[in-house]
C-alpha positions as CSV (number, residue, x, y, z in Angstrom):
1,X,154.9,-72.1,-29.5
2,X,154.3,-69.0,-31.6
3,X,157.2,-68.5,-34.1
4,X,157.2,-64.8,-33.4
5,X,158.2,-65.2,-29.7
6,X,161.8,-64.1,-29.2
7,X,164.2,-65.8,-26.8
8,X,164.7,-63.9,-23.5
9,X,168.4,-62.9,-23.1
10,X,167.9,-62.4,-19.4
11,X,167.3,-66.1,-19.1
12,X,170.1,-67.1,-21.4
13,X,167.8,-68.8,-23.8
14,X,169.4,-70.5,-26.8
15,X,167.1,-73.1,-28.2
16,X,168.5,-76.3,-29.6
17,X,167.5,-77.0,-33.2
18,X,170.0,-79.5,-34.5
19,X,168.2,-82.9,-34.7
20,X,171.4,-84.8,-34.8
21,X,172.4,-83.5,-31.4
22,X,168.9,-84.2,-30.1
23,X,169.3,-87.8,-31.2
24,X,172.7,-88.1,-29.5
25,X,171.3,-86.8,-26.2
26,X,168.3,-89.2,-26.3
27,X,170.5,-92.1,-27.3
28,X,173.0,-91.3,-24.4
29,X,170.1,-91.4,-21.9
30,X,169.0,-94.8,-23.2
31,X,165.4,-94.0,-22.6
32,X,163.1,-96.9,-21.9
33,X,159.3,-96.8,-22.0
34,X,159.0,-97.2,-18.2
35,X,161.6,-94.5,-17.4
36,X,160.7,-91.4,-15.5
37,X,162.3,-88.5,-17.4
38,X,162.8,-85.1,-15.9
39,X,163.7,-82.5,-18.6
40,X,165.2,-79.3,-17.4
41,X,164.6,-76.2,-19.6
42,X,162.5,-77.8,-22.4
43,X,162.2,-74.4,-24.1
44,X,160.5,-74.9,-27.5
45,X,160.4,-78.6,-27.0
46,X,163.1,-79.8,-29.4
47,X,164.2,-82.5,-27.0
48,X,160.8,-83.0,-25.5
49,X,159.2,-84.3,-28.7
50,X,161.8,-87.2,-28.9
51,X,161.5,-88.0,-25.2
52,X,157.7,-88.2,-25.2
53,X,157.8,-90.6,-28.1
54,X,159.5,-93.2,-25.9
55,X,159.0,-92.5,-22.2
56,X,155.6,-92.9,-20.5
57,X,156.3,-90.4,-17.7
58,X,157.8,-87.1,-18.5
59,X,158.2,-84.1,-16.2
60,X,159.1,-80.8,-17.8
61,X,160.8,-78.2,-15.5
62,X,160.6,-74.7,-17.1
63,X,161.4,-71.4,-15.5
64,X,159.9,-69.1,-18.2
65,X,156.2,-68.6,-17.5
66,X,155.4,-68.0,-21.1
67,X,157.0,-71.3,-22.1
68,X,155.2,-73.1,-19.3
69,X,151.9,-71.9,-20.7
70,X,152.9,-72.9,-24.3
71,X,154.1,-76.4,-23.2
72,X,151.0,-76.9,-21.0
73,X,148.8,-76.2,-23.9
74,X,150.7,-78.4,-26.3
75,X,150.6,-81.4,-24.0
76,X,147.2,-80.8,-22.4
77,X,145.9,-84.0,-23.9
78,X,148.9,-86.2,-23.0
79,X,148.5,-87.6,-19.5
80,X,152.2,-88.8,-19.6
81,X,153.5,-85.3,-19.6
82,X,153.4,-82.8,-16.7
83,X,154.7,-79.2,-17.0
84,X,156.1,-77.7,-13.8
85,X,157.0,-74.0,-13.3
86,X,160.1,-74.2,-11.2
87,X,163.7,-73.1,-10.8
88,X,166.0,-76.1,-11.2
89,X,168.7,-74.5,-9.1
90,X,166.4,-75.0,-6.0
91,X,164.1,-77.7,-7.1
92,X,163.6,-80.7,-4.7
93,X,162.6,-84.0,-6.1
94,X,160.3,-84.4,-3.1
95,X,158.1,-81.8,-4.9
96,X,157.7,-84.2,-7.8
97,X,155.1,-86.8,-6.7
98,X,155.5,-88.8,-9.9
99,X,159.0,-89.8,-8.8
100,X,158.5,-90.9,-5.2
101,X,161.3,-93.4,-4.5
102,X,161.5,-94.6,-8.1
103,X,164.6,-94.2,-10.3
104,X,164.6,-91.3,-12.7
105,X,166.8,-89.7,-15.4
106,X,167.5,-86.1,-16.1
107,X,167.9,-84.5,-19.5
108,X,168.4,-80.9,-20.3
109,X,169.8,-78.1,-22.4
110,X,170.8,-76.0,-19.4
111,X,171.2,-72.2,-19.4
112,X,174.8,-71.3,-19.2
113,X,174.5,-69.0,-16.2
114,X,172.8,-71.6,-14.1
115,X,174.2,-74.9,-15.4
116,X,176.7,-75.7,-12.6
117,X,174.2,-74.8,-9.7
118,X,171.6,-77.0,-11.4
119,X,173.8,-80.0,-11.7
120,X,175.1,-79.7,-8.2
121,X,171.5,-79.3,-6.8
122,X,170.5,-82.5,-8.6
123,X,173.6,-84.5,-7.5
124,X,173.0,-83.4,-3.9
125,X,169.4,-84.5,-3.8
126,X,168.5,-87.1,-1.1
127,X,167.0,-89.1,-4.0
128,X,169.4,-88.6,-6.8
129,X,168.8,-89.3,-10.5
130,X,170.4,-92.4,-11.8
131,X,172.0,-90.4,-14.6
132,X,172.0,-87.0,-16.2
133,X,172.6,-86.1,-19.9
134,X,172.9,-82.3,-20.1
135,X,174.2,-79.6,-22.4
136,X,176.7,-77.1,-20.9
137,X,179.0,-74.4,-22.0
138,X,182.1,-76.2,-23.3
139,X,184.5,-74.8,-20.7
140,X,182.2,-75.8,-17.8
141,X,181.9,-79.3,-19.3
142,X,185.6,-79.6,-19.6
143,X,186.1,-78.8,-15.9
144,X,183.3,-81.2,-14.9
145,X,184.8,-84.1,-16.9
146,X,188.5,-83.3,-16.1
147,X,190.7,-86.1,-14.9
148,X,193.6,-85.8,-12.3
149,X,196.2,-83.4,-13.6
150,X,193.6,-80.9,-14.7
151,X,191.0,-81.0,-12.0
152,X,189.5,-78.0,-10.2
153,X,186.9,-77.6,-7.5
154,X,184.0,-78.1,-9.9
155,X,185.7,-81.3,-11.1
156,X,185.9,-82.6,-7.6
157,X,182.3,-81.6,-6.8
158,X,181.2,-83.5,-9.9
159,X,183.3,-86.6,-9.5
160,X,182.3,-86.9,-5.9
161,X,178.8,-87.9,-6.9
162,X,179.1,-89.1,-10.5
163,X,181.3,-90.6,-13.3
164,X,181.2,-88.0,-16.1
165,X,182.0,-88.4,-19.8
166,X,181.7,-86.3,-22.9
167,X,178.9,-87.3,-25.3
168,X,179.3,-84.8,-28.2
169,X,180.1,-81.2,-29.1
170,X,177.5,-78.6,-30.1
171,X,178.7,-75.6,-32.2
172,X,176.8,-72.2,-32.0
173,X,175.0,-73.0,-35.3
174,X,173.1,-75.8,-33.4
175,X,171.1,-73.2,-31.6
176,X,168.8,-70.3,-32.2
177,X,169.9,-67.6,-31.5
178,X,173.5,-68.6,-31.9
179,X,175.4,-68.2,-28.7
180,X,178.9,-66.7,-28.6
181,X,180.4,-69.9,-27.1
182,X,180.5,-73.6,-27.9
183,X,178.6,-76.2,-26.0
184,X,179.1,-79.8,-24.9
185,X,176.8,-82.6,-24.0
186,X,178.0,-84.7,-21.1
187,X,176.6,-87.8,-19.4
188,X,176.8,-88.2,-15.6
189,X,176.4,-91.7,-14.3
190,X,175.5,-91.1,-10.6
191,X,177.4,-93.2,-8.1
192,X,175.6,-95.4,-5.6
193,X,177.5,-93.6,-2.9
194,X,179.9,-90.6,-2.9
195,X,183.5,-91.3,-4.0
196,X,184.7,-90.0,-0.6
197,X,183.5,-91.2,2.8
198,X,182.8,-88.2,5.0
199,X,180.9,-87.3,8.1
200,X,179.6,-84.1,6.5
201,X,179.6,-82.9,2.9
202,X,180.1,-79.4,4.2
203,X,183.2,-80.4,6.0
204,X,184.6,-82.1,2.9
205,X,184.0,-79.0,0.8
206,X,185.7,-76.9,3.5
207,X,188.8,-78.9,2.8
208,X,188.3,-79.0,-1.0
209,X,187.8,-75.2,-1.2
210,X,190.9,-74.7,0.8
211,X,192.8,-77.1,-1.4
212,X,192.0,-75.0,-4.4
213,X,192.4,-71.6,-2.7
214,X,195.6,-71.1,-4.6
215,X,195.6,-73.8,-7.3
216,X,198.9,-72.8,-8.8
217,X,200.7,-73.3,-5.5
218,X,201.7,-76.7,-4.1
219,X,199.0,-78.6,-2.2
220,X,200.6,-77.5,1.1
221,X,200.8,-73.9,-0.1
222,X,197.2,-73.8,-1.3
223,X,195.8,-75.3,2.0
224,X,197.9,-72.8,3.9
225,X,196.2,-70.0,1.9
226,X,192.8,-71.5,2.4
227,X,193.1,-72.0,6.1
228,X,195.3,-68.9,6.7
229,X,198.2,-70.9,8.1
230,X,201.7,-71.8,7.0
231,X,202.6,-74.5,4.4
232,X,204.7,-76.3,7.0
233,X,201.5,-76.8,9.1
234,X,200.2,-79.1,6.4
235,X,203.3,-80.9,5.0
236,X,203.3,-83.6,7.6
237,X,199.5,-84.2,7.4
238,X,199.7,-84.5,3.6
239,X,202.6,-87.0,3.8
240,X,200.6,-89.0,6.4
241,X,197.8,-89.2,3.8
242,X,200.3,-90.8,1.4
243,X,200.6,-87.7,-0.8
244,X,203.4,-85.3,-1.8
245,X,203.1,-81.8,-0.2
246,X,204.8,-80.4,-3.4
247,X,202.2,-81.7,-5.9
248,X,199.5,-79.4,-7.3
249,X,195.9,-79.6,-6.1
250,X,194.8,-80.4,-9.7
251,X,196.7,-83.7,-9.7
252,X,194.8,-85.3,-6.9
253,X,192.4,-88.2,-7.7
254,X,189.2,-88.8,-5.7
255,X,191.0,-91.5,-3.8
256,X,193.6,-88.9,-2.9
257,X,191.0,-86.5,-1.7
258,X,189.5,-89.3,0.4
259,X,192.8,-90.1,2.0
260,X,193.5,-86.4,2.7
261,X,190.1,-85.8,4.1
262,X,190.3,-88.8,6.4
263,X,193.7,-87.6,7.8
264,X,192.6,-84.0,8.1
265,X,189.4,-84.8,9.8
266,X,191.2,-87.2,12.2
267,X,193.7,-84.5,13.0
268,X,191.0,-81.9,13.6
269,X,189.1,-84.3,15.9
270,X,192.1,-85.0,18.1
271,X,193.3,-81.4,18.3
């Protein structure tokens, strides 16, 4: 890529340049020669170079048309690499014929403004990746990896489909240009099935969103705000799920959400 090209602020471009962090990302993904790797937002190719050295099938998903052209030219003679111009927030793996029904891994330095939608889109695919290793804004990474006691809606949405952990931190100096925030690399090992059994993911998130409608209130109080009812309308239901109506929504584990959903759905079905 021409050195004179400037990052586009409108796309939140901060290109990774710290080789130590590149190696941490690649190591966390445990890339094998026969892996299919989907890299989201390859940018100037700092990660791409290390991925291509190992994997025999690499799909680069880039939103910036200029970078698509640069990457296409760079890897024109490498049949193992394909560059796709696409928005990872709406990308469907059914549009990537290299994958088919085969396992695949996702790696990426995600733009801050689109990171959460990208991760959720990937986790909600019919054919999910087996793992993701992605760079996020530190605060978003903290919420995704949070454990009971500090969980929010994004935590629940992440833990529903994956087991997340922190890989490493990335200070502003690891990028060019330097962002104003710190970043974190996380690894998401995708579950074989969601952590909660549900009839509809939309129904589950109807309950979860209501549960965090007023996160500083008690669980009963937050559900009351979310469903525009009284806290007393939920106290018995919460107790029947084996939970305390006075606990905060952030304290619930995924097992707790599963029990609460089962009791709520049963009550709604019999109403």
